[in-house]
FIROLO-837274 format. One line per 4 residues: their letters; for each residue x, y, z of C-alpha. Coordinates in steps of 0.05 Angstrom, whole numbers. Example, Ala and Ser with C-alpha at 12.3 -4.5 7.8 and 13.67 -1.06 7.14 Angstrom:
<recs>
AS> 246/-90/156 | 273/-21/143
</recs>
This chain:
<recs>
MSLR> -749/-2140/-1540 | -800/-2144/-1483 | -785/-2171/-1414 | -829/-2231/-1429
EYLS> -793/-2246/-1494 | -725/-2239/-1461 | -743/-2285/-1402 | -777/-2335/-1448
HKEY> -713/-2338/-1488 | -676/-2354/-1423 | -727/-2410/-1411 | -765/-2378/-1353
HCIK> -837/-2399/-1340 | -890/-2344/-1338 | -942/-2348/-1284 | -1003/-2302/-1279
LKKI> -1012/-2262/-1215 | -1080/-2240/-1191 | -1084/-2176/-1150 | -1133/-2184/-1093
ATNH> -1171/-2133/-1051 | -1112/-2126/-1002 | -1064/-2108/-1058 | -1028/-2175/-1050
FEIK> -1015/-2220/-1109 | -1049/-2288/-1107 | -1022/-2347/-1145 | -1045/-2418/-1157
VKIN> -998/-2470/-1129 | -998/-2546/-1126 | -967/-2580/-1066 | -959/-2655/-1073
GKKG> -1008/-2652/-1131 | -1063/-2615/-1093 | -1085/-2545/-1116 | -1087/-2485/-1070
KFIL> -1088/-2409/-1068 | -1027/-2374/-1041 | -1004/-2303/-1030 | -938/-2283/-1060
DTGA> -897/-2250/-1004 | -826/-2228/-1022 | -816/-2208/-949 | -831/-2277/-921
SNSC> -766/-2315/-913 | -801/-2383/-917 | -861/-2410/-954 | -917/-2428/-906
VGFD> -980/-2470/-904 | -1035/-2466/-852 | -1041/-2520/-799 | -1111/-2535/-824
EIEK> -1083/-2554/-893 | -1040/-2613/-870 | -1089/-2666/-896 | -1108/-2628/-959
FNLT> -1035/-2625/-983 | -1015/-2693/-954 | -961/-2663/-911 | -917/-2702/-863
TEES> -901/-2657/-805 | -848/-2652/-750 | -845/-2610/-688 | -803/-2548/-694
DHKA> -769/-2504/-643 | -771/-2447/-693 | -818/-2390/-677 | -846/-2350/-735
AGAG> -851/-2275/-732 | -889/-2229/-778 | -913/-2158/-782 | -956/-2168/-720
EGEI> -934/-2176/-648 | -909/-2239/-616 | -881/-2305/-639 | -921/-2360/-672
DTQI> -912/-2435/-660 | -893/-2475/-722 | -882/-2544/-749 | -844/-2564/-812
SKKN> -858/-2610/-869 | -800/-2634/-912 | -794/-2666/-981 | -855/-2634/-1014
KITI> -866/-2625/-1088 | -885/-2554/-1110 | -914/-2536/-1178 | -928/-2464/-1198
GNFK> -950/-2462/-1270 | -897/-2502/-1307 | -845/-2489/-1253 | -830/-2549/-1208
LKKV> -789/-2561/-1146 | -778/-2625/-1106 | -756/-2635/-1034 | -784/-2568/-1011
TLVL> -789/-2554/-936 | -851/-2516/-915 | -866/-2482/-850 | -934/-2496/-820
LDLS> -968/-2445/-777 | -1035/-2416/-758 | -1058/-2371/-815 | -1126/-2355/-785
HINN> -1104/-2283/-769 | -1085/-2273/-842 | -1149/-2304/-868 | -1190/-2262/-818
ALAK> -1156/-2199/-844 | -1169/-2220/-916 | -1243/-2232/-900 | -1250/-2162/-871
QDAK> -1229/-2135/-939 | -1275/-2183/-978 | -1217/-2226/-1001 | -1222/-2302/-1003
PING> -1181/-2344/-954 | -1113/-2371/-974 | -1080/-2438/-962 | -1011/-2409/-952
IIGA> -955/-2362/-971 | -901/-2368/-1024 | -839/-2335/-995 | -768/-2316/-1013
DILE> -742/-2387/-1007 | -780/-2411/-1068 | -772/-2345/-1105 | -697/-2349/-1096
KGKA> -693/-2421/-1119 | -732/-2401/-1182 | -690/-2339/-1194 | -755/-2300/-1193
VIDY> -770/-2239/-1234 | -835/-2202/-1219 | -867/-2156/-1270 | -913/-2115/-1228
DKKK> -942/-2076/-1287 | -962/-2138/-1326 | -978/-2179/-1263 | -931/-2236/-1282
LYLL> -883/-2278/-1242 | -825/-2311/-1280 | -790/-2372/-1251 | -732/-2414/-1278
NKNK> -726/-2488/-1264 | -658/-2508/-1237 | -649/-2562/-1290 | -650/-2510/-1346
</recs>
């Protein structure tokens, strides 16, 4: 029995991953019904959206005292947006909190490697809620809805 067959039997949803020039996986995500391109980042504790995407995804934001930190130096100012609907393939979550931050440094780095800009990052928070399984060889992400 293949991994796909096994996880399908367990009612996981299979989502295609696209490897981009930077060796990251890109996935298509809907936030509040609006489509976007996101990087899958197992090392990111929270899923993030760029400040410039607030209107596109119809996000209601609040100030945040939380400072984001990444692989680069320094802390990054953030805002948060609560009660969002996330859809990745047939996987759906409600009441998701997203961190908003300036993603221009990431998009600039992607552009230098001829990769297209992203709208955000899907992090460990959503992967954990979906009991994620990643098949790197087949470029597939498997997520399980909580109600299953």
